[in-house]
C-alpha positions in Angstrom: 0.0 0.0 0.0 2.8 2.4 0.9 4.6 1.4 -2.3 1.6 2.4 -4.4 0.9 5.6 -2.5 4.5 6.8 -2.6 4.7 6.4 -6.4 1.2 7.7 -7.4 0.7 10.8 -9.3 -2.4 10.3 -11.3 -1.7 13.1 -13.8 1.8 12.0 -14.7 1.9 8.2 -14.3 1.9 6.1 -17.4 -1.5 4.4 -17.6 0.0 1.0 -18.5 2.5 1.2 -15.5 -0.4 2.3 -13.3 -2.5 -0.7 -14.4 0.5 -3.1 -13.9 1.1 -1.6 -10.4 -2.5 -2.0 -9.5 -2.7 -5.6 -10.7 0.6 -6.5 -8.9 -0.5 -4.9 -5.7 -4.0 -6.5 -5.7 -2.4 -9.8 -6.5 -0.1 -9.5 -3.5 -2.9 -8.4 -1.2 -5.2 -11.3 -2.3 -2.3 -13.8 -2.0 -1.8 -12.7 1.6 -5.6 -12.7 2.3 -5.4 -9.0 3.2 -9.0 -8.1 2.6 -8.7 -4.6 4.1 -5.9 -3.6 1.7 -7.6 -5.2 -1.2 -10.8 -3.5 -0.4 -9.1 -0.1 -0.4 -7.3 -0.8 -3.6 -10.4 -2.0 -5.4 -12.9 0.5 -4.1 -10.9 3.7 -3.5 -7.6 3.6 -5.4 -8.8 2.5 -8.9 -12.5 1.7 -8.6 -13.0 0.9 -12.3 -9.8 -1.1 -13.0 -10.1 -4.8 -13.9 -8.6 -7.3 -11.4 -6.5 -9.6 -13.6 -4.7 -11.6 -10.9 -6.5 -11.2 -7.6 -8.9 -14.0 -8.1 -6.2 -16.5 -9.0 -4.0 -15.4 -6.1 -6.8 -15.7 -3.6 -7.7 -19.2 -4.9 -4.1 -20.5 -5.0 -3.5 -19.4 -1.4 -6.9 -20.6 0.0 -8.4 -17.3 1.0 -12.1 -18.1 0.8 -13.2 -14.8 2.4 -11.3 -12.9 -0.3 -12.8 -15.0 -3.1 -16.3 -14.6 -1.7 -15.9 -10.8 -1.4 -14.5 -10.5 -4.9 -17.3 -12.7 -6.3 -20.1 -10.9 -4.4 -18.9 -7.3 -4.8 -16.8 -7.2 -7.9 -17.7 -10.2 -10.0 -17.7 -8.2 -13.2 -14.1 -7.0 -12.6 -12.4 -10.4 -12.1 -11.6 -13.4 -14.2 -13.9 -16.2 -13.3 -14.1 -19.6 -14.9 -10.6 -19.6 -16.1 -7.7 -21.5 -14.4 -8.1 -20.1 -10.9 -9.1 -23.6 -9.7 -5.6 -24.9 -10.7 -3.8 -23.1 -7.9 -6.3 -24.2 -5.4 -6.0 -27.8 -6.6 -2.2 -27.8 -6.7 -2.1 -26.4 -3.1 -4.7 -28.7 -1.7 -7.4 -26.1 -0.8 -10.4 -28.4 -0.8 -13.0 -25.9 0.3 -11.9 -23.4 -2.3 -12.0 -26.0 -5.0 -15.6 -27.0 -4.0 -16.6 -23.3 -3.8 -15.2 -22.6 -7.3 -16.8 -25.7 -8.7 -20.2 -24.4 -7.5 -19.7 -20.7 -8.2 -17.2 -20.4 -11.1 -16.8 -23.7 -13.0 -14.1 -23.5 -15.6 -15.0 -22.6 -19.1 -14.6 -25.2 -21.8 -11.3 -23.8 -23.1 -9.7 -24.0 -19.6 -10.9 -27.5 -18.6 -7.9 -29.4 -19.9 -5.6 -27.4 -17.7 -7.8 -27.8 -14.7 -8.1 -31.6 -15.4 -4.3 -31.8 -15.5 -4.0 -29.9 -12.2 -6.7 -32.1 -10.6 -5.0 -35.3 -11.7 -1.6 -34.1 -10.5 -2.9 -33.2 -7.1 -5.0 -36.4 -6.7 -8.4 -34.7 -6.8 -10.2 -37.8 -8.2 -13.6 -36.3 -7.7 -12.7 -33.3 -9.9 -11.2 -35.6 -12.5 -14.3 -37.7 -12.6 -16.6 -34.6 -12.7 -14.6 -33.1 -15.6 -14.5 -36.4 -17.5 -18.1 -37.6 -16.9 -19.9 -34.3 -17.2 -17.7 -32.3 -19.6 -16.0 -35.0 -21.6 -12.5 -33.5 -20.9 -9.6 -35.6 -22.3 -7.5 -37.5 -19.7 -4.5 -38.1 -21.9 -2.2 -35.5 -20.4 -3.9 -35.9 -17.0 -2.5 -39.4 -16.8 1.0 -38.2 -17.2 0.4 -35.6 -14.5 -1.1 -38.1 -12.1 1.8 -40.5 -12.7 4.6 -37.9 -12.3 3.0 -36.8 -9.0 2.5 -40.3 -7.7 -1.2 -40.2 -7.6 -1.8 -43.9 -8.2 -5.5 -44.1 -7.4 -6.2 -41.3 -9.9 -3.9 -42.9 -12.4 -5.7 -46.2 -12.1 -9.1 -44.5 -12.5 -7.9 -42.8 -15.6 -6.6 -46.1 -17.1 -9.9 -47.8 -16.2 -12.3 -45.2 -17.5 -10.3 -42.9 -19.8 -10.5 -45.0 -23.0 -6.9 -44.4 -23.8 -5.5 -46.3 -26.8 -2.5 -48.5 -25.9 -1.2 -46.6 -22.8 2.4 -47.4 -22.0 3.3 -47.3 -18.3 6.7 -47.7 -16.9 6.4 -49.7 -13.6 9.6 -48.4 -12.0 8.1 -45.4 -10.2 5.1 -47.2 -8.8 7.4 -50.0 -7.6 9.7 -47.5 -5.9 6.7 -46.0 -4.1 5.4 -49.4 -3.1 2.2 -48.9 -4.9 1.4 -52.7 -5.0 -2.3 -52.5 -5.8 -1.6 -50.2 -8.8 1.2 -52.6 -10.0 -1.2 -55.5 -9.6 -3.8 -53.6 -11.7 -1.2 -52.9 -14.4 -0.1 -56.5 -14.5 -3.7 -57.8 -14.6 -4.5 -55.6 -17.6 -1.1 -56.1 -19.4 -0.4 -52.3 -19.3 3.3 -51.5 -19.5 6.2 -53.3 -17.9 9.3 -52.7 -15.7 11.8 -50.3 -17.3 12.0 -49.1 -20.8 
């Protein structure tokens, strides 16, 4: 806040720099969950400026009160239905994920990225929701689930994802001791040890 106030001269400041400064400051306030500062910035400092990063920062850091305030008071100024759910998924903010699912479901063009984040974080309920209700591809989601050692999610994708000839290296599940996943792979002749 002090940074913004010390550098602000509305008549002389470059409008692009001012917009960048506003977006960066609102992003930092939302990431910290500082609703008081965010409120001042949004309602007093630049009341008509679009909030490009505040929604994603609040979601990624699990600040439900900030998200609710932005949604209720400034819905038309934020980006909703994009990839804000990805940060919440990656950081394990279950309540934020569920709230976003109800209030700001991702748009069609963003669903693959959300699917990948859900698979990588092991949010099987989000993976199944995106796959069953929105027919989002699980091809890259399988790679994310495997690289993040989400064996239950990986198995679900292999069972339901209708992937053609998936190849799975058994080494990582074996190192993790994922015996049930390895038994599943063996029973379905998917992959083998090593390459």
